[in-house]
PADO-514212 format. One record per residue (C-alpha): x, z, y; residue in three letters. Coordinates in steps of 0.001 Angstrom, whole numbers. Last residue first. Layout:
! residues N
r X X, Z Z, Y Y, res Ala .
...
This chain:
! residues 370
r X 23248, Z -323, Y -25553, res Unk .
r X 22580, Z 2689, Y -22960, res Unk .
r X 21852, Z 691, Y -20041, res Unk .
r X 19027, Z -2027, Y -21655, res Unk .
r X 17706, Z 1868, Y -22229, res Unk .
r X 18328, Z 2246, Y -18790, res Unk .
r X 16244, Z -1221, Y -17851, res Unk .
r X 13544, Z -800, Y -20144, res Unk .
r X 12655, Z 2854, Y -18235, res Unk .
r X 13060, Z 1060, Y -14869, res Unk .
r X 10608, Z -1132, Y -16178, res Unk .
r X 8305, Z 777, Y -17572, res Unk .
r X 8842, Z 3552, Y -14256, res Unk .
r X 7155, Z 183, Y -12043, res Unk .
r X 4929, Z -606, Y -14741, res Unk .
r X 3527, Z 2864, Y -14164, res Unk .
r X 3208, Z 2368, Y -10497, res Unk .
r X 1170, Z -1415, Y -10161, res Unk .
r X 3832, Z -3745, Y -10024, res Unk .
r X 3933, Z -6871, Y -7732, res Unk .
r X 6892, Z -9286, Y -8381, res Unk .
r X 9214, Z -10268, Y -6522, res Unk .
r X 11880, Z -8858, Y -9026, res Unk .
r X 14052, Z -7330, Y -6723, res Unk .
r X 11582, Z -6650, Y -3869, res Unk .
r X 9228, Z -5359, Y -6884, res Unk .
r X 11443, Z -3229, Y -8764, res Unk .
r X 14914, Z -4010, Y -10266, res Unk .
r X 18263, Z -6151, Y -10062, res Unk .
r X 20382, Z -4526, Y -12020, res Unk .
r X 24065, Z -5401, Y -10331, res Unk .
r X 27631, Z -5357, Y -12543, res Unk .
r X 27170, Z -8536, Y -13655, res Unk .
r X 26168, Z -10294, Y -10711, res Unk .
r X 25521, Z -13754, Y -12416, res Unk .
r X 22157, Z -13108, Y -13511, res Unk .
r X 21618, Z -13133, Y -9700, res Unk .
r X 22220, Z -16433, Y -9117, res Unk .
r X 19633, Z -17528, Y -11686, res Unk .
r X 17262, Z -14712, Y -10627, res Unk .
r X 17490, Z -16575, Y -6654, res Unk .
r X 16716, Z -20152, Y -8253, res Unk .
r X 13648, Z -18026, Y -10223, res Unk .
r X 13108, Z -16335, Y -7072, res Unk .
r X 12783, Z -20334, Y -4836, res Unk .
r X 10352, Z -21307, Y -7908, res Unk .
r X 7960, Z -18898, Y -7502, res Unk .
r X 8337, Z -19122, Y -3828, res Unk .
r X 6908, Z -22875, Y -4501, res Unk .
r X 4870, Z -22580, Y -7043, res Unk .
r X 2683, Z -19855, Y -5731, res Unk .
r X 3372, Z -16194, Y -6128, res Unk .
r X 3037, Z -14914, Y -2251, res Unk .
r X 4568, Z -11380, Y -2927, res Unk .
r X 2365, Z -8570, Y -1799, res Unk .
r X 3848, Z -5712, Y 675, res Unk .
r X 7068, Z -6936, Y 2723, res Unk .
r X 7655, Z -4399, Y 5510, res Unk .
r X 8187, Z -6677, Y 8690, res Unk .
r X 11693, Z -7298, Y 10312, res Unk .
r X 11913, Z -11112, Y 8253, res Unk .
r X 8081, Z -12160, Y 9089, res Unk .
r X 5083, Z -11487, Y 6916, res Unk .
r X 1814, Z -13035, Y 8050, res Unk .
r X -1100, Z -10243, Y 8430, res Unk .
r X -3678, Z -7852, Y 5852, res Unk .
r X -5124, Z -4902, Y 8513, res Unk .
r X -5769, Z -2003, Y 7023, res Unk .
r X -7459, Z 1366, Y 9140, res Unk .
r X -6011, Z 4490, Y 8098, res Unk .
r X -7947, Z 7560, Y 8744, res Unk .
r X -7021, Z 11019, Y 9345, res Unk .
r X -9449, Z 13856, Y 8717, res Unk .
r X -10052, Z 17449, Y 10765, res Unk .
r X -11890, Z 20815, Y 9156, res Unk .
r X -10111, Z 20359, Y 5999, res Unk .
r X -11715, Z 22805, Y 3106, res Unk .
r X -9933, Z 25392, Y 1429, res Unk .
r X -8575, Z 25412, Y -2127, res Unk .
r X -5320, Z 26854, Y -1457, res Unk .
r X -3482, Z 22969, Y -1436, res Unk .
r X -5684, Z 21975, Y 1122, res Unk .
r X -9407, Z 20262, Y 421, res Unk .
r X -11273, Z 17642, Y 826, res Unk .
r X -11209, Z 15961, Y -2725, res Unk .
r X -7592, Z 15478, Y -2808, res Unk .
r X -7667, Z 11439, Y -2541, res Unk .
r X -10706, Z 12701, Y -357, res Unk .
r X -8471, Z 13270, Y 2492, res Unk .
r X -7219, Z 10184, Y 3142, res Unk .
r X -9684, Z 8577, Y 4084, res Unk .
r X -8913, Z 4844, Y 3858, res Unk .
r X -11185, Z 2053, Y 5448, res Unk .
r X -10469, Z -1306, Y 4495, res Unk .
r X -9840, Z -5033, Y 5273, res Unk .
r X -9381, Z -5225, Y 8987, res Unk .
r X -10297, Z -8072, Y 11299, res Unk .
r X -14725, Z -7211, Y 10609, res Unk .
r X -15786, Z -10890, Y 11096, res Unk .
r X -15139, Z -12279, Y 7488, res Unk .
r X -17342, Z -9562, Y 5883, res Unk .
r X -16103, Z -7563, Y 2945, res Unk .
r X -14991, Z -4187, Y 4667, res Unk .
r X -13664, Z -1782, Y 2018, res Unk .
r X -14083, Z 1523, Y 1803, res Unk .
r X -11110, Z 3687, Y 119, res Unk .
r X -11065, Z 7580, Y 297, res Unk .
r X -15624, Z 8429, Y 333, res Unk .
r X -17408, Z 10046, Y 2609, res Unk .
r X -17029, Z 7967, Y 5507, res Unk .
r X -15821, Z 10028, Y 8121, res Unk .
r X -15780, Z 13528, Y 7500, res Unk .
r X -14550, Z 16732, Y 8446, res Unk .
r X -14627, Z 16020, Y 12097, res Unk .
r X -12116, Z 16033, Y 14563, res Unk .
r X -10151, Z 12732, Y 13806, res Unk .
r X -6979, Z 11756, Y 13384, res Unk .
r X -6700, Z 8118, Y 13719, res Unk .
r X -4415, Z 5426, Y 11505, res Unk .
r X -3752, Z 1813, Y 12639, res Unk .
r X -1623, Z 354, Y 9504, res Unk .
r X -454, Z -3104, Y 9177, res Unk .
r X -125, Z -5032, Y 6000, res Unk .
r X 2537, Z -7582, Y 4971, res Unk .
r X 1538, Z -10634, Y 3114, res Unk .
r X 5090, Z -12076, Y 1166, res Unk .
r X 7387, Z -15345, Y 1603, res Unk .
r X 10456, Z -15687, Y -38, res Unk .
r X 13313, Z -17373, Y 2143, res Unk .
r X 15526, Z -20257, Y 1844, res Unk .
r X 18147, Z -20534, Y -679, res Unk .
r X 21159, Z -18773, Y 1643, res Unk .
r X 18573, Z -15427, Y 2546, res Unk .
r X 21872, Z -13184, Y 2204, res Unk .
r X 22149, Z -12840, Y -1607, res Unk .
r X 21087, Z -9286, Y -977, res Unk .
r X 18083, Z -10389, Y 1096, res Unk .
r X 16634, Z -13103, Y -1011, res Unk .
r X 16632, Z -10139, Y -3905, res Unk .
r X 14861, Z -8130, Y -1370, res Unk .
r X 15213, Z -4220, Y -2445, res Unk .
r X 15701, Z -2342, Y -5182, res Unk .
r X 19513, Z -3129, Y -6555, res Unk .
r X 20803, Z -753, Y -9292, res Unk .
r X 24842, Z -1577, Y -8517, res Unk .
r X 27007, Z -309, Y -11260, res Unk .
r X 30612, Z 1580, Y -11844, res Unk .
r X 30341, Z 3064, Y -8227, res Unk .
r X 31617, Z 3640, Y -5010, res Unk .
r X 33376, Z 230, Y -4269, res Unk .
r X 30009, Z -1730, Y -4324, res Unk .
r X 29763, Z 707, Y -1308, res Unk .
r X 32774, Z -92, Y 220, res Unk .
r X 31503, Z -3992, Y 283, res Unk .
r X 27834, Z -3331, Y 963, res Unk .
r X 29071, Z -1984, Y 4573, res Unk .
r X 26149, Z -2645, Y 6442, res Unk .
r X 24420, Z -4134, Y 3659, res Unk .
r X 23259, Z -880, Y 1335, res Unk .
r X 21901, Z 385, Y 4782, res Unk .
r X 22041, Z 4486, Y 5024, res Unk .
r X 19891, Z 6195, Y 7222, res Unk .
r X 18978, Z 8211, Y 4028, res Unk .
r X 21554, Z 9862, Y 1497, res Unk .
r X 20725, Z 11278, Y -1760, res Unk .
r X 23055, Z 12973, Y -4113, res Unk .
r X 21127, Z 13968, Y -7277, res Unk .
r X 20565, Z 17615, Y -7676, res Unk .
r X 16621, Z 17165, Y -7385, res Unk .
r X 15623, Z 13436, Y -7439, res Unk .
r X 12352, Z 13621, Y -9930, res Unk .
r X 11178, Z 17208, Y -8056, res Unk .
r X 11766, Z 14728, Y -4513, res Unk .
r X 9840, Z 12052, Y -6131, res Unk .
r X 6873, Z 14319, Y -6890, res Unk .
r X 6588, Z 15810, Y -3391, res Unk .
r X 6936, Z 12575, Y -1721, res Unk .
r X 3985, Z 11719, Y -4001, res Unk .
r X 1486, Z 13833, Y -2573, res Unk .
r X 718, Z 17752, Y -2942, res Unk .
r X -1541, Z 17840, Y -6319, res Unk .
r X -275, Z 14290, Y -7718, res Unk .
r X -2963, Z 11690, Y -7606, res Unk .
r X -5127, Z 10907, Y -10621, res Unk .
r X -6105, Z 8675, Y -14081, res Unk .
r X -5246, Z 8366, Y -17541, res Unk .
r X -6897, Z 6276, Y -19769, res Unk .
r X -7030, Z 3450, Y -17373, res Unk .
r X -9945, Z 674, Y -16885, res Unk .
r X -9705, Z 1395, Y -13512, res Unk .
r X -12479, Z 921, Y -10782, res Unk .
r X -14367, Z 3953, Y -12392, res Unk .
r X -17900, Z 3294, Y -11102, res Unk .
r X -19763, Z 2768, Y -14852, res Unk .
r X -23285, Z 1385, Y -14303, res Unk .
r X -23434, Z -384, Y -17232, res Unk .
r X -23237, Z -4664, Y -17127, res Unk .
r X -19847, Z -4234, Y -16096, res Unk .
r X -18310, Z -7155, Y -14500, res Unk .
r X -14444, Z -7749, Y -14003, res Unk .
r X -12930, Z -10499, Y -11838, res Unk .
r X -10367, Z -12316, Y -14032, res Unk .
r X -7573, Z -14544, Y -12913, res Unk .
r X -8243, Z -14278, Y -9781, res Unk .
r X -4933, Z -15379, Y -7454, res Unk .
r X -4844, Z -18028, Y -10553, res Unk .
r X -7040, Z -20106, Y -8265, res Unk .
r X -5035, Z -21742, Y -6138, res Unk .
r X -5881, Z -20606, Y -2303, res Unk .
r X -7177, Z -23360, Y 247, res Unk .
r X -10746, Z -23349, Y -732, res Unk .
r X -10787, Z -19453, Y -486, res Unk .
r X -9847, Z -20005, Y 3180, res Unk .
r X -6699, Z -18404, Y 4614, res Unk .
r X -5062, Z -15216, Y 5180, res Unk .
r X -4431, Z -14041, Y 2449, res Unk .
r X -6138, Z -10287, Y 2842, res Unk .
r X -8554, Z -11498, Y 5564, res Unk .
r X -9373, Z -14592, Y 2880, res Unk .
r X -9991, Z -12245, Y 272, res Unk .
r X -12037, Z -10242, Y 1794, res Unk .
r X -14435, Z -12190, Y 3421, res Unk .
r X -14934, Z -14538, Y 654, res Unk .
r X -15243, Z -11403, Y -2306, res Unk .
r X -18491, Z -9044, Y -1929, res Unk .
r X -20954, Z -11141, Y -192, res Unk .
r X -20172, Z -14967, Y -618, res Unk .
r X -18632, Z -14271, Y -4228, res Unk .
r X -21226, Z -12047, Y -5308, res Unk .
r X -24205, Z -14326, Y -4380, res Unk .
r X -22016, Z -17671, Y -5791, res Unk .
r X -21728, Z -16237, Y -9424, res Unk .
r X -19578, Z -13750, Y -10725, res Unk .
r X -16502, Z -15478, Y -12983, res Unk .
r X -17159, Z -19320, Y -12194, res Unk .
r X -17852, Z -18482, Y -8098, res Unk .
r X -14742, Z -16378, Y -8765, res Unk .
r X -12822, Z -19634, Y -9778, res Unk .
r X -14222, Z -22098, Y -7788, res Unk .
r X -13473, Z -19932, Y -3891, res Unk .
r X -10078, Z -20123, Y -5602, res Unk .
r X -8952, Z -23542, Y -5656, res Unk .
r X -9688, Z -25859, Y -8390, res Unk .
r X -11784, Z -24493, Y -11253, res Unk .
r X -11929, Z -26436, Y -14432, res Unk .
r X -14800, Z -28120, Y -15415, res Unk .
r X -18835, Z -27186, Y -13800, res Unk .
r X -19360, Z -24821, Y -11457, res Unk .
r X -23047, Z -24028, Y -10321, res Unk .
r X -23011, Z -22700, Y -13946, res Unk .
r X -21877, Z -19210, Y -12562, res Unk .
r X -25046, Z -18944, Y -10394, res Unk .
r X -27429, Z -18992, Y -13485, res Unk .
r X -24759, Z -16747, Y -15619, res Unk .
r X -24800, Z -14278, Y -12777, res Unk .
r X -28487, Z -14240, Y -13253, res Unk .
r X -29161, Z -13636, Y -16665, res Unk .
r X -26486, Z -11177, Y -16866, res Unk .
r X -28239, Z -9614, Y -14022, res Unk .
r X -31467, Z -8781, Y -15704, res Unk .
r X -30052, Z -8513, Y -19280, res Unk .
r X -27815, Z -5392, Y -18195, res Unk .
r X -31277, Z -3933, Y -17277, res Unk .
r X -32546, Z -2554, Y -13844, res Unk .
r X -32581, Z -6067, Y -11319, res Unk .
r X -33248, Z -5145, Y -7979, res Unk .
r X -31085, Z -8527, Y -6945, res Unk .
r X -28493, Z -7431, Y -4377, res Unk .
r X -28572, Z -3032, Y -4776, res Unk .
r X -29548, Z -3087, Y -8339, res Unk .
r X -26235, Z -5718, Y -9067, res Unk .
r X -24385, Z -3565, Y -7806, res Unk .
r X -25528, Z -11, Y -9141, res Unk .
r X -25094, Z -2592, Y -12732, res Unk .
r X -21449, Z -3085, Y -11805, res Unk .
r X -19175, Z -5162, Y -10410, res Unk .
r X -15988, Z -2970, Y -9697, res Unk .
r X -16827, Z -1642, Y -6915, res Unk .
r X -20442, Z -332, Y -5561, res Unk .
r X -21964, Z -1770, Y -2804, res Unk .
r X -23370, Z -575, Y 514, res Unk .
r X -24935, Z -3166, Y 3627, res Unk .
r X -23571, Z -2481, Y 6664, res Unk .
r X -22137, Z -6409, Y 7509, res Unk .
r X -20855, Z -6082, Y 3553, res Unk .
r X -19467, Z -2823, Y 3195, res Unk .
r X -17981, Z -2331, Y -223, res Unk .
r X -17134, Z 1057, Y -2185, res Unk .
r X -14173, Z 2350, Y -3546, res Unk .
r X -14586, Z 4980, Y -6853, res Unk .
r X -11116, Z 5705, Y -8155, res Unk .
r X -11216, Z 8895, Y -10300, res Unk .
r X -9513, Z 11821, Y -8972, res Unk .
r X -8573, Z 14718, Y -11444, res Unk .
r X -5618, Z 16244, Y -10012, res Unk .
r X -1997, Z 15272, Y -10835, res Unk .
r X 584, Z 18386, Y -11174, res Unk .
r X 3911, Z 16908, Y -10073, res Unk .
r X 7428, Z 16303, Y -11983, res Unk .
r X 7176, Z 16791, Y -15370, res Unk .
r X 3317, Z 14802, Y -14876, res Unk .
r X 5068, Z 11670, Y -14072, res Unk .
r X 6541, Z 11500, Y -17736, res Unk .
r X 3900, Z 12564, Y -20127, res Unk .
r X 1728, Z 9304, Y -18310, res Unk .
r X 4570, Z 6844, Y -18486, res Unk .
r X 4939, Z 8057, Y -22521, res Unk .
r X 863, Z 8033, Y -22254, res Unk .
r X 687, Z 4616, Y -21366, res Unk .
r X -2725, Z 3707, Y -20470, res Unk .
r X -2479, Z 4099, Y -16948, res Unk .
r X -3526, Z 4526, Y -13362, res Unk .
r X -1784, Z 6472, Y -10636, res Unk .
r X -3910, Z 5680, Y -7258, res Unk .
r X -2011, Z 4452, Y -4157, res Unk .
r X -3119, Z 3985, Y -960, res Unk .
r X -1101, Z 2368, Y 1888, res Unk .
r X 2444, Z 2546, Y 2874, res Unk .
r X 1451, Z 5751, Y 4702, res Unk .
r X -508, Z 7587, Y 2101, res Unk .
r X -1567, Z 10961, Y 4268, res Unk .
r X -1583, Z 14242, Y 2547, res Unk .
r X -4082, Z 15765, Y 4889, res Unk .
r X -3007, Z 19239, Y 6010, res Unk .
r X -3523, Z 18085, Y 9646, res Unk .
r X -908, Z 15419, Y 8820, res Unk .
r X 1334, Z 15674, Y 5583, res Unk .
r X 3141, Z 12653, Y 4790, res Unk .
r X 3066, Z 10641, Y 1292, res Unk .
r X 5714, Z 7707, Y 638, res Unk .
r X 4159, Z 6016, Y -2361, res Unk .
r X 6284, Z 3094, Y -421, res Unk .
r X 9487, Z 4026, Y -770, res Unk .
r X 10199, Z 7595, Y -2472, res Unk .
r X 12332, Z 8716, Y 168, res Unk .
r X 12689, Z 9026, Y 4106, res Unk .
r X 14388, Z 7951, Y 7010, res Unk .
r X 14367, Z 4077, Y 5387, res Unk .
r X 17665, Z 2658, Y 4774, res Unk .
r X 17703, Z 4417, Y 1490, res Unk .
r X 20824, Z 5482, Y -666, res Unk .
r X 20821, Z 7442, Y -4762, res Unk .
r X 24615, Z 8443, Y -5533, res Unk .
r X 24831, Z 8950, Y -9319, res Unk .
r X 26779, Z 10712, Y -11741, res Unk .
r X 25555, Z 10527, Y -15264, res Unk .
r X 25143, Z 13654, Y -17848, res Unk .
r X 22250, Z 11610, Y -19573, res Unk .
r X 19759, Z 13663, Y -16981, res Unk .
r X 21380, Z 12042, Y -14132, res Unk .
r X 20559, Z 8703, Y -15669, res Unk .
r X 17152, Z 9298, Y -16286, res Unk .
r X 16454, Z 10668, Y -12899, res Unk .
r X 17909, Z 7934, Y -10947, res Unk .
r X 16365, Z 5288, Y -12681, res Unk .
r X 13136, Z 6667, Y -12508, res Unk .
r X 14373, Z 7395, Y -8274, res Unk .
r X 15011, Z 3783, Y -8358, res Unk .
r X 12041, Z 2351, Y -9843, res Unk .
r X 9533, Z 5004, Y -7905, res Unk .
r X 11076, Z 4207, Y -4764, res Unk .
r X 14361, Z 5674, Y -3440, res Unk .
r X 16436, Z 2291, Y -2968, res Unk .
r X 19556, Z 1515, Y -4022, res Unk .
r X 21045, Z 3521, Y -6741, res Unk .
r X 24794, Z 3562, Y -6742, res Unk .
r X 25584, Z 4199, Y -10368, res Unk .
r X 28453, Z 5756, Y -12646, res Unk .
r X 30054, Z 6953, Y -9145, res Unk .
r X 33988, Z 6929, Y -8732, res Unk .
């Protein structure tokens, strides 16, 4: 009998597995996918590490987490500097002095702040929806050009019909700083995330193409404890109802040119362009292969946001009141499962950055030792 059966080989499962194995515990990891690494899975195409389930840029202020991931990969110095394309006009993201100079011709922080404050004043009282919330934070012009269309495509709903809490804050930088993340540590693992997770799972038994629910009763008997990282509602056979997600569809193209857009991420913020953004994967590693040679071709991914239905890959939890209530009802059921730990973005119905997933796995394993 194993000490732990871990369902899912994403970052949460791999971190927990690695920690347990390092302490001499016996571990079996199973995953219904044909590959390890969950949604951080990267696949080498034309010498380029393609992020198959969307762009993943590691960023953290937690030195313990940073030191941990650097045990399993060498991280490059990639800094996330996305740009926005609004009907052919190019703007810097996050909103900073380059953005404001392009939009209004201003050159100083005081000039930019004056315009933003004037536009923000349009909203009186507490914002009632996402549109009012965004305008109250950054003003109407930035909202109309750089938030409205992108957000409506992402959520499949008009901004007036979305709750204000989706945009709790929008960073407005009155400096010429294009670094999207305010994180001390940032980068991409050289050789891709799959290689990093492979190193985390070294020496651990892993079974792919293995569906936990195809033989749950026997799997449960194989270990003292189960670490479950799948959808919490699926675990309980959706008996209280189905939690909602937004999903993402990718259209990948291999192009016989060295450079398509000159940046890793370009967001298309108008409503008319059907995709939300285009990722050009080679720029996550500066357009070079592992030997430092320029890569002659390029791979791009167009991302389309869509309504989720069972069978689709769940990406973003729809954390509105109804779904939060349903999740809390499932959580009460989960707490009664004495030998099962529910973790990760699906097990906890929570959008997690990668460093937070690892922190959560650290915490869960520490609780196991108590």
